[in-house]
LUMDO-281328 format. One record per residue: residue number from 1; x, y, z of N, C-alpha, C in turn. Coordinates in Angstrom, 2 decimals. Layout:
<lofis>
(lofi NUM, (X, Y, Z), (X, Y, Z), (X, Y, Z))
...
</lofis>
This chain:
<lofis>
(lofi 1, (55.23, 21.06, -23.98), (56.17, 22.12, -23.66), (57.45, 21.28, -23.70))
(lofi 2, (57.79, 20.29, -23.62), (59.25, 19.73, -24.10), (59.94, 19.69, -25.06))
(lofi 3, (58.92, 20.06, -26.29), (59.16, 20.53, -27.42), (59.89, 21.73, -27.15))
(lofi 4, (59.44, 22.69, -26.59), (59.98, 24.18, -26.61), (61.40, 24.02, -25.89))
(lofi 5, (61.78, 22.95, -25.49), (63.10, 22.81, -24.65), (63.94, 22.26, -25.97))
(lofi 6, (63.05, 21.12, -26.44), (63.94, 20.05, -27.51), (64.44, 21.16, -28.77))
(lofi 7, (63.30, 22.27, -28.97), (63.99, 22.99, -30.71), (64.27, 24.03, -29.52))
(lofi 8, (64.74, 24.69, -28.74), (65.62, 25.75, -28.34), (67.18, 25.11, -28.43))
(lofi 9, (67.38, 24.09, -27.57), (68.51, 23.71, -27.74), (69.23, 23.09, -29.49))
(lofi 10, (68.48, 22.58, -29.90), (68.57, 22.13, -30.90), (69.07, 23.27, -31.89))
(lofi 11, (68.10, 24.54, -32.10), (68.16, 25.63, -32.90), (69.81, 26.10, -32.33))
(lofi 12, (69.83, 26.28, -30.56), (71.14, 26.82, -30.57), (72.94, 25.51, -31.00))
(lofi 13, (72.40, 24.89, -31.36), (73.18, 23.84, -31.52), (73.60, 23.71, -33.01))
(lofi 14, (72.82, 24.09, -34.18), (72.85, 24.35, -35.24), (72.56, 25.64, -36.04))
(lofi 15, (72.13, 26.67, -35.47), (71.88, 27.92, -36.01), (73.06, 28.73, -36.14))
(lofi 16, (74.09, 28.26, -35.74), (75.62, 29.54, -35.59), (76.93, 28.26, -35.90))
(lofi 17, (77.80, 28.85, -36.82), (78.99, 28.06, -37.18), (79.65, 27.81, -35.73))
(lofi 18, (79.84, 28.27, -34.75), (80.31, 27.45, -33.61), (79.56, 26.23, -33.28))
(lofi 19, (77.90, 26.41, -33.35), (77.76, 25.02, -32.45), (77.55, 23.81, -33.67))
(lofi 20, (78.38, 23.63, -34.77), (78.20, 23.32, -35.56), (79.69, 22.79, -36.06))
(lofi 21, (80.70, 23.11, -35.14), (82.37, 22.88, -34.87), (82.33, 21.15, -34.82))
(lofi 22, (81.63, 20.77, -33.65), (81.85, 19.61, -33.49), (81.27, 18.52, -34.46))
(lofi 23, (80.27, 19.40, -35.30), (79.83, 17.83, -36.57), (81.03, 18.16, -37.67))
(lofi 24, (81.71, 19.37, -37.80), (82.93, 19.43, -38.90), (83.82, 18.31, -37.96))
(lofi 25, (83.96, 18.41, -36.95), (85.35, 17.42, -36.08), (85.40, 15.68, -36.95))
(lofi 26, (83.90, 15.36, -36.36), (83.85, 13.92, -36.06), (83.66, 14.15, -37.60))
(lofi 27, (83.22, 14.65, -38.86), (82.92, 14.48, -40.15), (85.40, 14.09, -40.44))
(lofi 28, (85.75, 14.97, -39.63), (86.92, 14.81, -40.66), (87.14, 13.32, -39.66))
(lofi 29, (87.20, 13.17, -38.73), (87.50, 11.95, -37.96), (87.25, 10.73, -38.47))
(lofi 30, (86.25, 10.57, -39.27), (85.72, 9.59, -39.62), (86.57, 9.42, -40.89))
(lofi 31, (86.36, 10.82, -41.43), (87.03, 10.66, -42.84), (88.98, 9.88, -42.41))
(lofi 32, (89.16, 10.45, -41.93), (90.77, 10.15, -41.21), (90.74, 8.44, -40.95))
(lofi 33, (90.31, 8.14, -40.23), (89.93, 7.11, -40.20), (89.69, 5.46, -41.02))
(lofi 34, (88.47, 6.45, -42.42), (88.38, 5.68, -43.59), (89.67, 5.83, -44.23))
(lofi 35, (89.99, 6.44, -44.41), (91.02, 6.73, -45.30), (92.34, 6.15, -44.90))
(lofi 36, (92.69, 5.73, -43.61), (93.62, 5.20, -43.27), (93.57, 3.88, -43.45))
(lofi 37, (92.22, 3.31, -43.03), (91.76, 1.60, -43.36), (91.87, 1.73, -44.51))
(lofi 38, (91.36, 2.78, -45.28), (91.92, 1.74, -46.70), (92.68, 1.96, -47.70))
(lofi 39, (94.19, 2.76, -47.11), (94.64, 2.83, -48.09), (96.44, 2.94, -46.82))
(lofi 40, (96.41, 2.62, -45.36), (97.29, 2.45, -45.09), (98.02, 1.16, -44.90))
(lofi 41, (99.46, 0.80, -45.96), (99.78, -0.50, -45.79), (99.56, -1.57, -44.80))
(lofi 42, (99.44, -0.85, -43.60), (99.69, -1.89, -42.39), (97.99, -2.26, -42.11))
(lofi 43, (97.54, -1.30, -42.26), (95.78, -1.32, -41.71), (95.24, -1.92, -42.61))
(lofi 44, (95.70, -2.06, -43.78), (94.81, -2.89, -44.78), (95.17, -3.84, -45.15))
(lofi 45, (95.87, -4.42, -44.26), (96.21, -6.02, -44.28), (95.22, -6.32, -43.63))
(lofi 46, (94.52, -5.95, -42.65), (93.59, -5.97, -41.14), (92.05, -7.08, -42.47))
(lofi 47, (91.92, -7.77, -41.87), (90.19, -8.65, -42.67), (89.52, -6.92, -42.64))
(lofi 48, (88.81, -7.27, -43.20), (87.47, -6.02, -43.86), (86.57, -5.75, -42.31))
(lofi 49, (86.23, -7.36, -41.70), (85.76, -7.23, -40.71), (86.27, -6.65, -39.43))
(lofi 50, (87.76, -6.94, -39.92), (88.15, -6.50, -38.22), (87.91, -4.82, -38.58))
(lofi 51, (88.43, -3.90, -39.79), (88.56, -2.94, -40.17), (86.96, -2.30, -39.49))
(lofi 52, (85.69, -2.95, -39.98), (84.37, -2.30, -39.29), (84.30, -2.46, -38.22))
(lofi 53, (84.81, -3.34, -37.33), (84.97, -3.37, -36.06), (85.62, -2.15, -35.49))
(lofi 54, (86.98, -2.16, -35.89), (87.42, -0.23, -35.50), (86.68, 0.84, -35.84))
(lofi 55, (86.31, 0.85, -37.25), (85.62, 1.89, -37.23), (84.53, 2.43, -35.77))
(lofi 56, (83.50, 1.13, -36.09), (82.27, 0.90, -35.24), (82.82, 2.06, -34.10))
(lofi 57, (84.20, 1.25, -33.46), (83.97, 1.92, -32.18), (84.68, 3.23, -32.45))
(lofi 58, (85.11, 3.84, -33.18), (85.84, 5.40, -33.73), (84.21, 5.71, -33.77))
(lofi 59, (83.33, 5.37, -34.88), (81.74, 6.23, -34.36), (81.16, 6.04, -33.44))
(lofi 60, (80.97, 5.04, -32.54), (80.78, 5.29, -31.34), (81.69, 6.20, -30.02))
(lofi 61, (82.90, 5.94, -30.03), (83.49, 6.76, -29.11), (83.71, 8.36, -29.63))
(lofi 62, (83.48, 8.59, -30.60), (83.71, 10.23, -31.31), (81.86, 10.70, -30.76))
(lofi 63, (80.90, 10.09, -31.20), (79.52, 10.09, -30.57), (79.44, 10.40, -29.07))
(lofi 64, (80.12, 9.01, -28.36), (79.90, 9.28, -26.83), (80.81, 11.29, -26.28))
(lofi 65, (81.35, 11.36, -26.81), (82.70, 12.20, -26.86), (82.19, 13.31, -26.79))
(lofi 66, (81.36, 13.72, -27.70), (80.88, 14.64, -28.24), (79.14, 15.17, -27.49))
(lofi 67, (78.57, 14.03, -27.02), (77.50, 13.88, -26.48), (77.63, 14.40, -24.66))
(lofi 68, (79.08, 14.10, -24.33), (79.14, 14.01, -23.23), (79.53, 15.76, -23.01))
(lofi 69, (80.00, 16.28, -24.08), (80.53, 16.86, -23.99), (79.25, 18.54, -23.59))
(lofi 70, (78.53, 17.85, -25.10), (77.08, 18.81, -25.18), (75.96, 18.70, -23.68))
(lofi 71, (75.92, 17.03, -23.43), (74.76, 17.56, -22.51), (75.61, 17.97, -21.24))
(lofi 72, (76.76, 18.08, -20.96), (77.60, 18.29, -20.01), (76.46, 20.36, -19.67))
(lofi 73, (76.25, 20.60, -20.82), (75.45, 22.25, -20.74), (74.22, 22.16, -20.91))
(lofi 74, (73.60, 21.31, -21.32), (72.22, 21.14, -21.46), (71.83, 21.53, -20.08))
(lofi 75, (72.12, 20.84, -18.64), (71.10, 21.68, -17.27), (72.03, 22.81, -16.69))
(lofi 76, (72.85, 22.48, -16.96), (74.34, 23.75, -16.08), (73.71, 25.06, -16.36))
(lofi 77, (74.20, 25.31, -17.88), (74.02, 26.38, -18.67), (72.45, 27.36, -18.05))
(lofi 78, (71.01, 26.73, -17.91), (70.08, 27.22, -17.43), (70.62, 27.22, -15.61))
(lofi 79, (71.41, 27.03, -14.87), (72.07, 27.44, -13.72), (72.89, 28.62, -13.92))
(lofi 80, (73.62, 28.03, -14.30), (74.77, 29.87, -14.88), (74.20, 30.56, -15.32))
(lofi 81, (73.07, 30.82, -16.56), (73.16, 31.91, -16.62), (71.01, 32.47, -16.01))
(lofi 82, (70.69, 31.76, -15.18), (70.27, 32.03, -14.47), (68.71, 32.04, -15.24))
(lofi 83, (68.37, 31.37, -15.26), (66.68, 31.07, -16.43), (66.50, 29.73, -16.00))
(lofi 84, (66.64, 28.83, -14.80), (66.17, 27.78, -14.04), (64.81, 28.37, -13.80))
(lofi 85, (65.13, 29.40, -13.08), (63.88, 29.35, -12.39), (62.70, 29.95, -13.41))
(lofi 86, (62.54, 30.81, -13.66), (62.00, 31.57, -15.04), (61.35, 30.18, -15.68))
(lofi 87, (62.29, 29.05, -15.82), (61.72, 27.99, -17.01), (60.73, 26.84, -16.15))
(lofi 88, (60.87, 27.14, -14.52), (60.10, 26.11, -13.42), (58.67, 26.85, -13.44))
(lofi 89, (58.84, 28.14, -13.12), (57.86, 29.32, -12.80), (56.50, 29.04, -14.29))
(lofi 90, (57.14, 28.76, -15.53), (56.53, 28.60, -16.66), (55.65, 27.75, -16.39))
(lofi 91, (54.10, 26.80, -17.52), (53.85, 25.71, -16.79), (54.28, 24.76, -17.75))
(lofi 92, (55.98, 24.63, -17.82), (56.82, 23.48, -18.32), (56.88, 22.67, -16.67))
(lofi 93, (56.88, 22.02, -16.95), (57.07, 20.76, -15.49), (58.74, 20.42, -15.63))
(lofi 94, (59.23, 20.09, -14.27), (60.88, 19.34, -14.39), (61.04, 18.04, -15.24))
(lofi 95, (60.07, 17.34, -15.13), (60.00, 15.87, -16.03), (59.97, 16.55, -17.45))
(lofi 96, (59.63, 17.75, -17.78), (59.24, 17.82, -19.28), (60.75, 18.48, -19.78))
(lofi 97, (61.35, 19.83, -18.64), (62.41, 19.96, -19.41), (63.56, 18.87, -19.30))
(lofi 98, (63.75, 17.87, -18.35), (64.66, 16.96, -18.53), (64.37, 16.15, -19.54))
(lofi 99, (63.34, 15.99, -20.30), (62.96, 15.02, -21.44), (63.18, 15.89, -22.65))
(lofi 100, (63.20, 17.14, -22.37), (63.31, 18.23, -23.60), (65.25, 18.37, -23.80))
(lofi 101, (65.65, 18.02, -22.81), (67.28, 17.98, -23.33), (67.68, 16.48, -23.58))
(lofi 102, (66.94, 15.39, -22.84), (67.45, 14.31, -23.45), (67.40, 14.28, -24.91))
(lofi 103, (66.38, 14.60, -25.49), (65.71, 14.68, -26.71), (67.10, 15.34, -27.55))
(lofi 104, (67.08, 16.69, -27.48), (68.35, 17.54, -27.84), (69.31, 16.72, -27.79))
(lofi 105, (69.84, 15.97, -27.12), (71.31, 14.99, -27.14), (71.05, 13.75, -27.84))
(lofi 106, (69.57, 13.23, -27.87), (69.48, 12.07, -28.74), (69.88, 12.74, -30.11))
(lofi 107, (69.17, 13.94, -30.31), (69.24, 14.40, -31.84), (70.78, 14.87, -32.82))
(lofi 108, (71.32, 14.73, -31.56), (72.67, 14.99, -31.52), (73.64, 14.12, -32.19))
(lofi 109, (72.99, 12.97, -31.37), (73.88, 11.24, -31.93), (72.96, 11.06, -33.33))
(lofi 110, (71.94, 11.51, -33.25), (71.48, 11.03, -35.11), (72.35, 11.91, -36.00))
(lofi 111, (72.28, 13.48, -36.05), (73.19, 13.71, -36.37), (74.53, 13.16, -36.87))
(lofi 112, (75.42, 13.20, -36.06), (76.55, 12.23, -35.75), (76.51, 11.01, -36.58))
(lofi 113, (75.58, 10.31, -36.49), (75.48, 8.92, -37.06), (74.97, 9.08, -38.96))
(lofi 114, (74.45, 9.87, -39.12), (73.95, 10.80, -40.24), (75.28, 10.65, -40.98))
(lofi 115, (76.08, 11.66, -40.29), (77.05, 12.07, -40.92), (78.17, 10.58, -41.40))
(lofi 116, (77.80, 9.52, -40.19), (79.05, 8.36, -40.75), (78.52, 7.44, -41.27))
(lofi 117, (77.28, 7.15, -41.64), (76.60, 6.75, -42.42), (77.31, 6.02, -43.99))
(lofi 118, (77.76, 7.44, -44.50), (78.24, 7.08, -46.16), (79.38, 6.83, -45.45))
(lofi 119, (80.26, 6.85, -44.50), (81.55, 5.91, -44.42), (81.50, 4.31, -43.99))
(lofi 120, (80.45, 4.27, -43.62), (79.98, 2.75, -42.84), (79.80, 2.17, -44.52))
(lofi 121, (78.37, 2.76, -45.48), (79.03, 2.15, -46.46), (79.70, 2.24, -47.28))
(lofi 122, (80.75, 2.92, -47.05), (81.81, 2.82, -48.00), (83.23, 1.79, -47.66))
(lofi 123, (82.87, 1.69, -46.50), (83.86, 1.01, -46.04), (83.40, -0.76, -46.15))
(lofi 124, (82.46, -0.94, -45.60), (81.58, -2.16, -45.64), (81.33, -2.93, -47.25))
(lofi 125, (81.05, -1.58, -47.95), (81.78, -2.39, -49.59), (81.70, -3.46, -49.53))
(lofi 126, (80.90, -5.13, -50.19), (81.29, -6.21, -51.01), (81.51, -6.66, -49.77))
(lofi 127, (81.18, -6.57, -48.93), (81.70, -7.36, -47.14), (80.06, -8.32, -46.91))
(lofi 128, (79.18, -8.16, -47.37), (77.23, -8.40, -47.33), (77.35, -8.30, -45.36))
(lofi 129, (78.22, -6.87, -44.94), (77.51, -6.89, -43.39), (77.52, -5.42, -43.55))
(lofi 130, (76.56, -4.83, -44.67), (76.91, -3.42, -44.93), (75.26, -3.10, -43.47))
(lofi 131, (74.37, -4.10, -43.97), (73.22, -3.44, -43.31), (73.10, -3.85, -41.92))
(lofi 132, (73.79, -4.99, -41.12), (73.63, -5.77, -39.71), (75.30, -4.37, -39.56))
(lofi 133, (75.94, -3.97, -39.92), (76.77, -2.98, -39.76), (75.93, -1.45, -39.44))
(lofi 134, (75.43, -1.21, -39.97), (74.14, 0.30, -40.19), (73.56, -0.15, -38.96))
(lofi 135, (73.17, -1.38, -38.94), (71.79, -1.52, -37.60), (72.79, -1.57, -36.06))
(lofi 136, (73.37, -2.22, -36.22), (74.19, -2.57, -34.83), (74.99, -1.50, -34.25))
(lofi 137, (75.77, -0.65, -35.21), (76.23, 0.59, -34.65), (75.02, 1.69, -34.39))
(lofi 138, (74.05, 1.71, -34.75), (72.91, 2.36, -34.25), (72.35, 2.30, -33.02))
(lofi 139, (71.94, 0.78, -33.25), (71.52, 0.53, -31.58), (72.73, 0.76, -31.13))
(lofi 140, (73.19, 0.11, -30.91), (74.78, 0.26, -29.69), (74.51, 1.45, -28.72))
(lofi 141, (74.95, 1.96, -30.22), (75.37, 4.07, -30.30), (74.44, 4.38, -29.55))
(lofi 142, (72.96, 3.96, -29.73), (71.95, 4.43, -29.13), (71.69, 4.32, -28.23))
(lofi 143, (71.91, 3.30, -27.43), (71.80, 3.09, -26.35), (72.91, 3.69, -25.67))
(lofi 144, (74.17, 3.79, -26.25), (75.10, 4.45, -25.35), (74.58, 5.85, -24.84))
(lofi 145, (74.58, 6.40, -25.99), (74.09, 7.67, -25.68), (73.13, 7.63, -24.29))
(lofi 146, (72.40, 7.14, -25.15), (71.01, 7.60, -24.13), (71.68, 7.30, -22.36))
(lofi 147, (72.74, 6.20, -22.16), (72.75, 6.05, -20.75), (73.50, 6.84, -20.70))
(lofi 148, (74.43, 7.40, -21.61), (75.91, 8.37, -20.91), (74.69, 9.88, -20.55))
(lofi 149, (73.60, 10.13, -21.25), (73.31, 11.07, -21.40), (72.20, 11.08, -20.16))
(lofi 150, (71.26, 10.22, -19.72), (71.08, 10.34, -18.65), (71.78, 10.74, -17.36))
(lofi 151, (73.18, 10.06, -17.29), (73.99, 9.67, -16.19), (74.48, 11.48, -16.54))
(lofi 152, (74.81, 11.97, -17.43), (75.39, 13.53, -17.28), (74.67, 14.72, -16.58))
(lofi 153, (73.06, 14.57, -17.37), (71.61, 14.95, -16.73), (71.91, 14.75, -14.89))
(lofi 154, (71.76, 13.68, -15.01), (72.02, 13.73, -13.01), (73.38, 14.03, -12.61))
(lofi 155, (73.73, 13.92, -12.89), (75.54, 14.97, -12.45), (75.47, 16.24, -12.37))
(lofi 156, (74.74, 16.72, -13.48), (74.35, 18.25, -13.81), (73.38, 18.68, -12.43))
(lofi 157, (72.59, 18.23, -12.12), (71.64, 18.60, -11.16), (72.28, 18.69, -9.56))
(lofi 158, (73.63, 17.71, -9.49), (73.94, 17.60, -8.28), (74.98, 18.78, -8.45))
(lofi 159, (75.81, 19.08, -9.59), (76.94, 19.71, -9.30), (76.30, 21.31, -9.87))
(lofi 160, (75.65, 21.90, -10.85), (74.93, 22.77, -11.48), (76.44, 23.56, -12.04))
(lofi 161, (76.91, 23.10, -12.10), (78.59, 23.90, -12.54), (79.17, 23.21, -13.68))
(lofi 162, (79.02, 23.62, -14.48), (79.64, 23.31, -16.31), (80.99, 22.81, -15.98))
(lofi 163, (82.11, 23.33, -15.31), (83.17, 22.91, -15.32), (82.95, 21.56, -14.29))
(lofi 164, (82.63, 21.11, -13.03), (82.20, 20.07, -12.58), (82.05, 19.21, -12.93))
(lofi 165, (80.82, 19.34, -13.93), (79.79, 18.37, -14.43), (80.48, 17.92, -15.28))
(lofi 166, (81.02, 18.84, -16.26), (81.89, 18.28, -17.58), (83.02, 17.56, -17.18))
(lofi 167, (83.70, 18.14, -15.95), (85.16, 17.23, -15.63), (84.46, 15.61, -15.00))
(lofi 168, (83.77, 15.73, -13.97), (83.25, 14.29, -13.87), (82.57, 13.66, -14.55))
(lofi 169, (81.79, 13.87, -15.79), (81.47, 13.32, -17.01), (82.52, 12.32, -17.66))
(lofi 170, (83.42, 13.68, -18.30), (84.65, 13.06, -18.79), (85.31, 11.95, -18.07))
(lofi 171, (85.34, 11.85, -16.66), (86.50, 11.26, -16.09), (85.61, 9.97, -16.41))
(lofi 172, (84.23, 10.00, -15.78), (83.41, 8.66, -15.85), (83.81, 8.03, -17.13))
(lofi 173, (83.67, 8.76, -18.26), (83.60, 8.08, -19.95), (85.27, 7.29, -20.07))
(lofi 174, (86.13, 8.56, -19.30), (87.65, 7.59, -19.55), (87.52, 6.05, -18.77))
(lofi 175, (87.00, 6.12, -17.65), (87.51, 5.14, -16.78), (86.51, 3.87, -17.21))
(lofi 176, (85.48, 4.30, -17.49), (84.80, 3.15, -18.58), (85.21, 2.98, -20.00))
(lofi 177, (85.62, 3.82, -21.25), (86.63, 3.03, -22.15), (87.89, 3.13, -21.87))
(lofi 178, (88.77, 3.25, -20.73), (90.26, 2.42, -21.10), (90.35, 1.25, -20.99))
(lofi 179, (89.68, 0.40, -20.26), (89.47, -1.28, -19.91), (88.92, -1.59, -21.49))
(lofi 180, (87.96, -0.63, -21.25), (86.95, -1.59, -22.70), (88.24, -1.61, -23.80))
(lofi 181, (88.93, -0.97, -23.92), (90.30, -1.06, -25.65), (91.04, -1.84, -25.10))
(lofi 182, (91.34, -2.40, -23.65), (92.39, -3.39, -23.12), (92.46, -4.77, -24.26))
(lofi 183, (93.25, -5.23, -24.61), (93.68, -6.06, -25.49), (92.90, -7.48, -24.43))
(lofi 184, (91.97, -8.19, -25.35), (91.15, -9.69, -24.84), (92.14, -10.48, -23.82))
(lofi 185, (93.65, -10.25, -24.08), (94.94, -11.30, -23.15), (95.02, -10.78, -22.07))
(lofi 186, (94.52, -8.97, -22.07), (94.86, -8.57, -20.33), (93.84, -8.44, -19.84))
(lofi 187, (92.29, -9.68, -20.31), (91.20, -9.98, -19.67), (91.16, -11.14, -19.03))
(lofi 188, (92.07, -11.49, -19.07), (91.77, -13.37, -18.81), (91.20, -13.48, -16.84))
(lofi 189, (91.78, -12.27, -16.65), (91.75, -12.79, -15.01), (90.02, -12.55, -14.80))
(lofi 190, (89.42, -12.82, -13.19), (88.17, -13.44, -12.74), (87.33, -12.28, -12.86))
(lofi 191, (88.69, -11.44, -12.24), (88.09, -10.18, -11.47), (88.11, -9.12, -13.18))
(lofi 192, (88.83, -9.22, -14.21), (88.75, -8.63, -15.25), (87.33, -8.76, -15.98))
(lofi 193, (86.72, -10.55, -16.08), (85.72, -10.29, -16.92), (84.41, -10.11, -16.20))
(lofi 194, (84.45, -9.65, -14.51), (83.62, -9.31, -14.17), (83.43, -7.67, -14.52))
(lofi 195, (84.27, -7.18, -14.53), (84.64, -5.97, -14.67), (84.13, -5.59, -15.98))
(lofi 196, (84.35, -6.63, -16.99), (83.85, -6.19, -18.63), (82.31, -6.62, -19.01))
(lofi 197, (81.98, -7.27, -18.11), (80.16, -7.70, -17.96), (80.02, -6.36, -17.42))
(lofi 198, (80.27, -5.90, -16.27), (79.69, -4.59, -15.43), (79.88, -3.12, -16.64))
(lofi 199, (81.07, -3.34, -17.57), (81.11, -2.07, -18.26), (80.31, -2.20, -19.39))
(lofi 200, (79.88, -1.26, -19.49), (78.41, -0.80, -20.65), (78.93, -0.97, -22.55))
(lofi 201, (80.45, 0.14, -22.01), (81.26, -0.04, -23.39), (81.83, -1.54, -23.80))
(lofi 202, (82.57, -2.01, -22.70), (83.02, -3.14, -22.75), (81.90, -4.48, -23.37))
(lofi 203, (80.93, -4.08, -23.20), (79.63, -5.16, -23.56), (79.41, -4.77, -25.62))
(lofi 204, (79.38, -2.95, -25.52), (78.93, -2.98, -26.74), (80.08, -3.01, -27.88))
(lofi 205, (81.42, -3.04, -27.45), (82.36, -3.58, -28.76), (82.63, -4.43, -28.49))
(lofi 206, (82.46, -5.68, -27.83), (82.10, -6.75, -27.67), (80.95, -7.47, -28.52))
(lofi 207, (80.05, -6.74, -28.12), (78.67, -6.97, -29.52), (79.10, -6.47, -31.06))
(lofi 208, (79.77, -5.50, -31.04), (80.48, -5.39, -32.46), (81.47, -6.19, -33.11))
(lofi 209, (82.16, -6.64, -31.93), (82.92, -7.84, -32.48), (82.01, -8.92, -32.51))
(lofi 210, (81.23, -9.56, -31.98), (80.42, -10.41, -32.43), (79.52, -10.48, -33.55))
(lofi 211, (79.41, -9.27, -33.85), (78.10, -9.35, -35.40), (79.40, -9.43, -35.87))
(lofi 212, (80.74, -8.09, -36.46), (81.27, -8.33, -37.40), (82.32, -8.78, -37.72))
(lofi 213, (83.13, -9.74, -36.74), (83.68, -10.70, -36.64), (83.19, -11.90, -36.72))
(lofi 214, (82.56, -12.25, -36.38), (82.33, -13.66, -36.43), (80.58, -13.86, -36.47))
(lofi 215, (80.52, -12.87, -37.51), (79.40, -13.21, -38.21), (77.90, -13.56, -37.62))
(lofi 216, (77.52, -13.17, -36.23), (76.62, -13.93, -35.71), (75.80, -12.26, -35.52))
(lofi 217, (74.58, -12.24, -36.66), (73.91, -10.96, -36.83), (72.65, -10.93, -36.29))
(lofi 218, (72.31, -12.22, -35.69), (70.65, -12.33, -35.10), (70.49, -11.59, -33.96))
(lofi 219, (68.91, -11.29, -33.37), (69.08, -10.52, -32.36), (69.47, -11.13, -31.12))
(lofi 220, (68.60, -12.39, -31.48), (68.78, -13.79, -30.11), (70.64, -13.63, -30.04))
(lofi 221, (71.10, -13.71, -31.04), (72.98, -14.01, -30.98), (73.68, -12.64, -30.06))
(lofi 222, (72.79, -11.65, -29.89), (73.30, -10.15, -29.51), (72.79, -10.23, -27.96))
(lofi 223, (71.86, -10.76, -27.64), (71.20, -10.43, -26.56), (72.35, -10.12, -24.91))
(lofi 224, (72.81, -10.96, -25.19), (73.87, -11.30, -23.90), (74.99, -9.97, -23.74))
(lofi 225, (74.93, -9.38, -24.73), (75.76, -7.70, -24.95), (75.12, -6.81, -25.22))
(lofi 226, (73.74, -6.90, -25.51), (72.23, -5.67, -25.49), (72.43, -5.39, -24.02))
(lofi 227, (71.83, -6.86, -23.38), (70.78, -6.72, -21.68), (71.71, -5.81, -20.45))
(lofi 228, (73.55, -5.94, -20.62), (74.01, -5.25, -20.12), (74.85, -3.52, -19.88))
(lofi 229, (74.00, -3.13, -21.63), (73.76, -1.70, -21.98), (72.39, -1.02, -21.33))
(lofi 230, (71.61, -2.03, -21.87), (69.72, -1.88, -20.88), (69.96, -1.84, -19.53))
(lofi 231, (70.33, -2.61, -19.00), (71.11, -2.07, -17.52), (71.78, -0.96, -16.68))
(lofi 232, (72.48, -0.42, -17.66), (73.34, 0.77, -17.62), (72.40, 1.58, -17.73))
(lofi 233, (71.71, 1.58, -18.96), (70.31, 2.96, -19.24), (69.75, 2.83, -17.56))
(lofi 234, (69.18, 1.79, -17.16), (68.24, 1.08, -16.14), (68.57, 2.35, -15.02))
(lofi 235, (69.82, 1.88, -15.11), (70.70, 2.77, -13.84), (70.95, 4.13, -13.64))
(lofi 236, (70.84, 4.39, -14.95), (71.20, 5.70, -14.95), (70.32, 6.65, -15.04))
(lofi 237, (69.15, 6.05, -15.35), (67.34, 6.63, -15.09), (67.16, 6.42, -13.90))
(lofi 238, (67.52, 5.41, -13.04), (67.58, 5.72, -11.68), (68.11, 6.88, -10.35))
(lofi 239, (69.42, 6.87, -11.17), (70.24, 8.00, -10.91), (69.97, 8.99, -11.10))
(lofi 240, (69.18, 9.54, -12.04), (68.67, 10.55, -12.68), (67.65, 11.28, -11.91))
(lofi 241, (66.23, 9.83, -11.37), (65.29, 10.55, -10.95), (65.29, 10.83, -9.63))
(lofi 242, (66.77, 10.17, -8.96), (67.44, 10.60, -7.37), (67.71, 11.68, -7.31))
(lofi 243, (68.73, 12.01, -8.34), (69.05, 13.64, -8.67), (68.07, 14.71, -8.59))
(lofi 244, (67.18, 14.38, -9.53), (65.67, 15.43, -9.86), (64.83, 15.42, -8.42))
(lofi 245, (64.42, 14.37, -7.82), (64.24, 14.81, -6.50), (64.83, 15.22, -5.27))
(lofi 246, (66.27, 15.13, -5.26), (67.25, 15.78, -4.22), (66.57, 17.40, -4.91))
(lofi 247, (67.05, 17.51, -6.03), (66.98, 19.16, -6.47), (65.54, 19.23, -5.83))
(lofi 248, (64.70, 18.59, -5.99), (63.43, 19.65, -6.11), (63.17, 19.55, -4.54))
(lofi 249, (64.04, 19.00, -3.58), (63.87, 19.01, -2.20), (64.86, 20.34, -1.52))
(lofi 250, (66.08, 20.62, -2.18), (66.34, 21.78, -1.97), (66.39, 23.03, -2.62))
(lofi 251, (65.30, 22.66, -3.75), (65.23, 23.83, -4.79), (66.08, 25.02, -5.41))
(lofi 252, (66.25, 25.86, -5.66), (67.09, 26.87, -6.61), (68.11, 26.91, -5.89))
(lofi 253, (67.75, 27.77, -5.04), (69.19, 27.66, -4.11), (70.16, 27.11, -3.96))
(lofi 254, (71.50, 27.36, -4.19), (72.65, 26.01, -3.24), (72.41, 25.96, -1.99))
(lofi 255, (73.04, 24.74, -1.69), (73.30, 24.40, -0.53), (74.47, 25.76, -0.01))
</lofis>
């Protein structure tokens, strides 16, 4: 039954022009970023590996923004349209509902990644990093999208309101993204280093730097950057389980 939810949300996202606007916008962002990196006088002076690192950050950042906005409506739309009760009275379990919504969000990420792949190949041409660029952007991006989707779904069960869920989710994303964009010079204090380890986006961007700038393309050399992101996913899953249990205790009606 989870496949029914997955396909239902997927069709809603791709069968109308309004549902595909986000894909056009992300493609334009990737086009503009690639064009600037390759033609702008100042940016073209950057080393090619630094260009790849910046483009990887743009791709993952755009994907997270699209995913957070899309995932915020996956659960809350069922509450606001008053369809959640009919879904739960069907043979579909609550776990199946969550799994279907999660797969829909991950499919959105796959579409964004497919749209970004040609830009990555063109930008990495001649660097011998094309394969590593594609693999690690896909790996780090998948873990980031997975963790944030689980977090947004958990918030959705607590608020049951699109406005509150979207606002909270964007604030969380912004709070994690801003420190990750700071210069390394500003991260020299002990507190800043501890916060950087706990921040999944900081680990992702540092991991891309390790692969693309320092040429450490082996998986073992990047486990230190992957583990914090995996921990974030596990914590987000735990938060989702708690919110689902709280929802089951309270029932359909709000407190």
